[in-house]
C-alpha positions in Angstrom: 0.0 0.0 0.0 2.8 2.4 0.9 4.5 1.6 -2.4 1.3 2.3 -4.4 0.7 5.5 -2.6 4.2 6.7 -3.2 3.9 5.9 -6.9 0.7 7.9 -7.1 2.4 10.9 -5.7 5.1 10.8 -8.3 4.6 13.0 -11.4 4.6 11.2 -14.7 7.7 12.0 -16.7 5.7 12.8 -19.9 3.6 15.3 -18.0 6.7 16.9 -16.5 8.4 17.1 -19.9 5.4 18.8 -21.4 5.2 21.3 -18.6 8.9 22.2 -18.9 8.6 22.4 -22.7 5.6 24.9 -22.4 7.6 26.9 -19.8 10.6 27.1 -22.1 8.4 28.1 -25.1 6.7 30.8 -23.0 10.1 32.1 -21.9 11.1 32.4 -25.5 8.2 34.3 -26.9 7.4 36.3 -23.7 9.9 39.1 -24.5 8.5 39.6 -28.0 5.0 39.5 -26.6 5.9 42.2 -24.0 7.5 44.4 -26.7 4.3 44.1 -28.9 2.1 44.9 -25.9 4.1 47.9 -24.7 5.0 49.5 -28.1 1.9 48.6 -30.1 -1.1 47.4 -28.2 -0.8 50.0 -25.3 -0.3 53.0 -27.7 -3.2 51.8 -29.8 -5.5 51.5 -26.8 -4.5 55.0 -25.6 -5.1 56.4 -29.1 -8.6 54.9 -29.2 -9.4 56.4 -25.8 -8.2 59.9 -26.7 -9.9 59.8 -30.1 -13.3 58.9 -28.7 -13.2 61.0 -25.5 -14.8 64.4 -25.3 -13.9 67.4 -23.3 -16.3 66.3 -20.5 -14.7 62.8 -20.4 -17.6 61.1 -22.2 -17.9 59.3 -25.5 -18.0 61.5 -28.6 -17.5 61.3 -32.3 -16.8 65.0 -32.7 -13.1 64.5 -33.4 -13.8 62.2 -36.3 -16.4 64.6 -37.6 -13.8 67.4 -37.5 -11.3 65.1 -39.2 -13.7 64.4 -42.1 -14.7 68.1 -42.3 -11.1 69.3 -42.6 -9.2 66.3 -44.1 -11.5 64.3 -46.4 -9.5 65.4 -49.4 -6.3 64.5 -47.8 -7.6 61.1 -46.9 -8.6 60.4 -50.5 -5.3 61.8 -51.7 -3.4 59.5 -49.4 -5.4 56.5 -50.5 -4.8 57.4 -54.2 -1.1 58.0 -53.7 -0.6 54.7 -51.8 -2.6 52.6 -54.2 -0.9 54.1 -57.3 2.5 53.5 -55.7 1.6 50.0 -54.7 0.6 49.1 -58.3 3.8 50.6 -59.7 5.9 48.8 -57.1 4.3 45.6 -58.2 5.0 46.3 -61.9 8.6 47.2 -61.2 9.2 44.3 -58.9 7.8 41.8 -61.4 9.9 43.3 -64.2 13.2 43.2 -62.3 12.6 39.8 -60.6 11.4 38.3 -63.9 14.5 39.4 -65.7 16.7 38.1 -62.9 15.0 34.8 -63.2 14.5 34.5 -67.0 17.0 36.9 -68.4 19.6 35.6 -70.8 22.5 38.2 -70.4 24.6 37.2 -67.4 26.4 40.6 -67.2 23.1 42.5 -67.2 21.7 40.2 -64.5 24.8 40.7 -62.4 24.7 44.5 -62.7 20.9 44.6 -62.1 21.2 42.3 -59.0 23.9 44.6 -57.6 22.1 47.9 -58.3 18.4 47.3 -57.4 19.1 46.6 -53.7 20.7 50.0 -52.9 17.5 51.8 -51.8 16.9 49.1 -49.2 19.5 50.6 -47.0 18.4 54.2 -47.4 16.0 55.7 -44.8 12.8 57.4 -46.0 14.1 60.8 -44.8 17.2 60.4 -47.0 15.1 59.3 -49.9 12.9 62.4 -49.5 16.0 64.6 -49.6 17.4 62.8 -52.6 14.1 63.3 -54.5 14.1 67.0 -53.6 17.5 67.4 -55.3 16.6 65.1 -58.2 13.1 66.2 -59.1 13.3 69.9 -58.5 13.0 72.4 -61.3 16.8 72.9 -61.3 17.4 69.4 -60.2 19.5 66.6 -61.7 16.7 65.2 -63.8 16.0 68.4 -65.7 19.7 69.0 -66.1 20.1 65.6 -67.8 17.0 66.1 -70.0 18.2 69.6 -71.0 21.8 68.4 -71.6 20.5 65.6 -73.8 18.3 67.9 -75.8 15.1 66.2 -74.9 13.5 69.4 -73.4 14.1 73.1 -73.6 15.3 75.0 -70.5 12.1 77.0 -70.3 10.0 73.9 -70.4 11.6 72.4 -67.3 9.2 71.9 -64.4 9.3 70.7 -60.9 8.0 67.3 -60.0 7.9 68.1 -56.3 4.2 67.3 -56.0 2.2 64.1 -55.9 4.4 62.7 -58.7 7.5 63.2 -56.6 5.9 61.3 -53.7 5.0 58.4 -56.0 8.5 58.3 -57.5 10.0 58.3 -54.0 7.8 55.5 -52.7 8.3 53.3 -55.8 12.1 53.9 -55.7 12.3 53.1 -52.0 9.9 50.1 -51.8 10.3 48.3 -55.1 13.7 46.7 -54.1 12.0 45.2 -51.0 9.3 43.6 -53.0 11.7 42.6 -55.7 13.9 40.8 -53.2 11.0 38.8 -51.9 9.8 38.0 -55.4 13.1 37.1 -56.8 13.7 34.7 -53.9 10.4 33.0 -54.5 11.0 32.7 -58.3 14.5 31.3 -57.6 12.9 28.5 -55.5 10.6 27.3 -58.3 11.2 24.0 -60.1 13.3 24.9 -63.2 11.7 22.0 -65.1 8.5 24.0 -65.6 10.3 26.9 -67.1 12.5 24.8 -69.3 9.5 22.8 -70.6 7.7 26.0 -71.5 10.8 27.3 -73.3 11.2 24.0 -75.2 7.6 24.3 -76.4 8.4 27.8 -77.8 6.9 30.0 -75.2 8.3 33.5 -75.0 9.8 35.0 -71.8 6.8 37.2 -71.2 4.4 34.2 -71.6 6.5 32.1 -69.2 6.6 34.9 -66.7 2.9 35.7 -66.8 1.4 32.2 -67.3 3.9 30.0 -65.4 6.0 31.9 -62.9 3.7 34.6 -61.5 0.8 32.2 -60.6 3.3 30.3 -58.4 4.7 33.3 -56.6 1.4 35.3 -56.3 1.3 34.8 -52.5 4.8 36.2 -52.0 4.0 39.2 -54.3 0.8 39.9 -52.4 2.7 39.8 -49.0 5.3 42.3 -50.3 2.7 44.7 -51.7 0.6 44.6 -48.5 3.6 45.3 -46.4 4.6 48.2 -48.7 1.1 49.5 -48.7 1.0 49.7 -44.9 4.6 51.1 -44.7 3.8 54.0 -47.1 0.7 55.0 -45.1 2.9 55.6 -42.1 5.7 57.6 -43.8 5.9 61.3 -42.8 9.3 62.5 -44.1 8.7 61.9 -47.8 5.4 63.9 -48.2 6.6 66.5 -45.7 9.7 67.2 -47.7 8.3 66.8 -51.2 4.7 68.1 -51.0 3.6 69.6 -47.7 0.9 71.8 -49.3 -2.8 70.8 -49.6 -3.7 68.2 -50.6 -1.1 66.2 -48.8 -0.9 62.9 -46.9 -2.6 62.2 -43.6 0.8 61.8 -41.8 1.5 65.5 -42.5 -1.9 66.5 -41.1 -1.3 64.5 -37.9 2.1 66.3 -37.5 0.4 69.6 -38.1 -2.4 69.0 -35.6 0.1 68.2 -32.9 2.9 70.7 -33.6 0.7 73.7 -34.4 -2.5 73.2 -32.5 -1.6 70.6 -29.9 -4.8 68.9 -30.9 -4.1 65.3 -29.9 -7.8 64.1 -30.1 -8.1 65.0 -33.8 -4.6 63.7 -34.5 -5.5 60.4 -32.9 -8.7 60.3 -34.9 -6.7 60.7 -38.1 -4.3 58.0 -37.0 -7.3 55.6 -36.5 -8.6 56.5 -40.0 -5.2 55.7 -41.3 -5.4 52.4 -39.5 -8.7 51.8 -41.2 -7.0 52.4 -44.6 -4.3 50.0 -43.7 -6.9 47.4 -42.8 -8.0 47.4 -46.5 -4.7 45.8 -47.4 -4.9 43.4 -44.5 -8.5 42.3 -45.4 -7.5 41.9 -49.1 -4.6 39.7 -48.1 -6.6 37.6 -45.6 -9.3 37.0 -48.1 -6.7 35.8 -50.6 -5.1 33.6 -48.0 -8.4 32.1 -47.0 -9.4 31.4 -50.6 -6.0 29.7 -51.1 -6.5 27.5 -48.1 -10.0 26.5 -49.1 -8.8 25.8 -52.6 -6.4 23.3 -51.2 
């Protein structure tokens, strides 16, 4: 009896092993979870509280109403800029990654592989300053066009407007998407590509009909991440096009620095979050459809 009672008090080694494994796993992801909670969840909760709290401390929508009254044009402008930039980023990334995968000139591929990654290591604030000197009326672009005889000096114009923002975003984010896409294309089975080429398919047909359908998920991930990133950038629109209409990030900075109006600034941030959710919903619907399709 004593032996059976003692055996009953002992913990099973499998249960003990599972408990220690769970403890080790929790210890590994606890720091990351704490960082997310402190730097993302807590500020988001505070922003929601401030955006919906009135002067009397009660619930109100007046800050959102004020945001729509003053900044509806800027919200639409922001969405149009980011969507246009995202589409162009996708086109540029497909072109570069496709040539890196299917191109036939080794020297061109080596040079392109070396050049396209440079903007990855440049901060947005530096990219904004580079575009100011490159796209200005007396900038490098117009000097090159005038020197080559393509335009007259009097016809030179500044591109420091919505076009400059789009150029800066595409130049900065296209290498990121290209890097993801080129890696996904490089991991494909080469037999499919070789079979299509042996049947006489052109490079463009191979890229569109065979390669892109297999890397569509990776392309979508890169575009969604770029979409969200561009929504949060302040330096580029502030340096290139701070005048109305401008992007919402400039409006947020203006409400805080000039008026000290944190409730409206937080309301604008939540509206930007709603715009970012568009990309997230699009990606989740695509992922769900892919899972259901097998």
